[in-house]
N, C-alpha and C positions, 0 to 999 in steps of 0.2 A: 685867202683868195689861193693861195698857192696849192694848198691842200686840196680845195676843190677843182683846180687844173689839172693836179697830179691825177686825183680820181677819174677824170674824164679821158685823160690820154692814157692811162695805164691799158685798158682792154686794146686799144690799138697797136700799142707797142707790143704787147703780148701776142696779138694775132700775126705781128710782122716777124716775131722771133720764130714762132710756130711754122711760118711758111719758109723761113732761113733753114729749119731744122729737116723740115721735109724736103727741101730742095738737095740739101747734102745728102739726106738718106736715100732718097729716091736715084741718086747716082749710082749708088751700089745695089744692085738686086739682092745680093747675098744678105745686107744688113736689113732690107725689108723682110726678106724670108725668115730672120732670125726674130725679129719682132711680131710677125704676124700670128705665132701660136699664142702670144698674149694678148690679142684682140679683146675688147672689152675691159680691159683692166686701165686702171689709173696710176699715173706719177704726179706726186706733187712735189714742187721743187720750192724750199722755204730758205729764206735769207736771214738764218739766225744771227741774234745779236746786233742786227742793223741798228745804226745811230739814230738816238731819238731826235737829232738835231735836223734830220731830214725826215721829208715826208715818208710815212710808212710804207714799205713796200710790199704788196699784196702777194701771196702765194700764186704761183702759176700751177695750175692742174691741167694735165695732159691726158688725155684718153688714147690708147692704142686702137687703131683702126684695123678692119680685117686685110688691109693691104699692106700692113705693116709701116704705117705712117702715124702721124700724131695729129690730135685735134685739140684746140682748148676745150676746156671744161668750166662751168661754174663751179668754183670751190665749194661754195654754200650746199649744191645739189648734190655733191659726191657721196655715195654710201657703199659700205662694204669694203673689202680689203684694197689697199692700195700700198704702193710703195711711196715712202717719205724720202727725201733727199734734204738734208738740211747742209747748205753751203755756210762756213763762217767768213759772216759779213762785216764783224765788228769794225773793219777800216776798207771801206769799198774801194778808197782811192789805192791804198797799197794792193788790194785784191786784183785791181784792175792792171796796175804796173806789173805785179806778178806774174800775170796771165800773159803778160807780152813777152815776159821773161822765161815763160815755159813753166812757171812754177802753177802747182796745183793747190787750191785752197782746201783748208781742212774740210771734210766731209763726214756727215754722219749719215748711215742708212738704216730704215727701218721698215720691214717687211718681207716680202716673199724674195726669198734668197736667189732663187732662178731667174727672176725678172731683172734683179739687181746685178746678176751677172752679166747679163746682154746688155742692160744699159752701160755699166762699166767696159764691156767690149766696144760698144759704140764709141763712146768717149774716147777710149786708147785707139781705135784703129780709123775713123773717120776724121778726115779733113776738108774743108772747104777748098776747093782748086779755084781761088779767085781768078787766077791768071788764065784759066781755061774760059770762065764765064766772060771776063773781058774782053778775049779775043774773040768771042763771038760778036760784041758789041762794036770795037773799035779795031780789029784786025790784030794778028798774032804778034807783029814787031812793037807796035805800041804797048800790047798787054804785057809783052815780056819786059819791056823797060818799066812800066810802071810797078809790075810785081818786083823788080830788083830794088828800085826806088823804095818800095815799102818795107820789103825785107831789111834793108839798111836803117831806114828810119825806126822799125821795130827793134832791131840791135841795139842801136843807140839809146832808145827809150828804155831798153832792159837794163842796159848797162848804168843809165840814169838811174833808175829805179835803185839796183843795188847799191849804187854809191849811196843814195839818200838813206835808204834803210840801214847801212853800215854807220853812216853818220848819226842817226837816229839813236841806234844801240849805244852807240859811245857817249853820244850825250846823255842818257838815260844812266848810264853806268858812272859817269862823271857826278851826276846831280843825286846819287844816290837811288836811282831808278824812279826818280818824280818827274823826268822829262824837263825840258827847257822853261 
């Protein structure tokens, strides 16, 4: 039942993810200009090592539009060359907490080096200005306060993640690397 529910909700989640990516990219015209020469190419994001206990994580296939934005594609319908990006997702919780701490997961890239370079540039240089989007909805003062609280919560969660991972590493060392 969970698998069926997950299969039905995944396309909607992927569509919302693409909308968010496009929102961030569209705020920077030079980012769109960097992607537009690759129109018609595809990027496939794969979560490598995804735990078998969790519902399978389907690949996310993104097509690059002539405007320099992304569109979600059907993975099964992909043909030709594509850039394949594999994220190490063996421990999704640790990966999420690491993202809060600013850590980057291990990544394997296969395909066009020029397109990979542009995707890397986007990942290194684009950030979602949440405060600006909230200011349009709630006003600048409230948006600034919410952004401050969010940053403080993120710093606290990042510190917690680093502490938890150091405890886990220490416990693994005491137990001969077999865990608790």
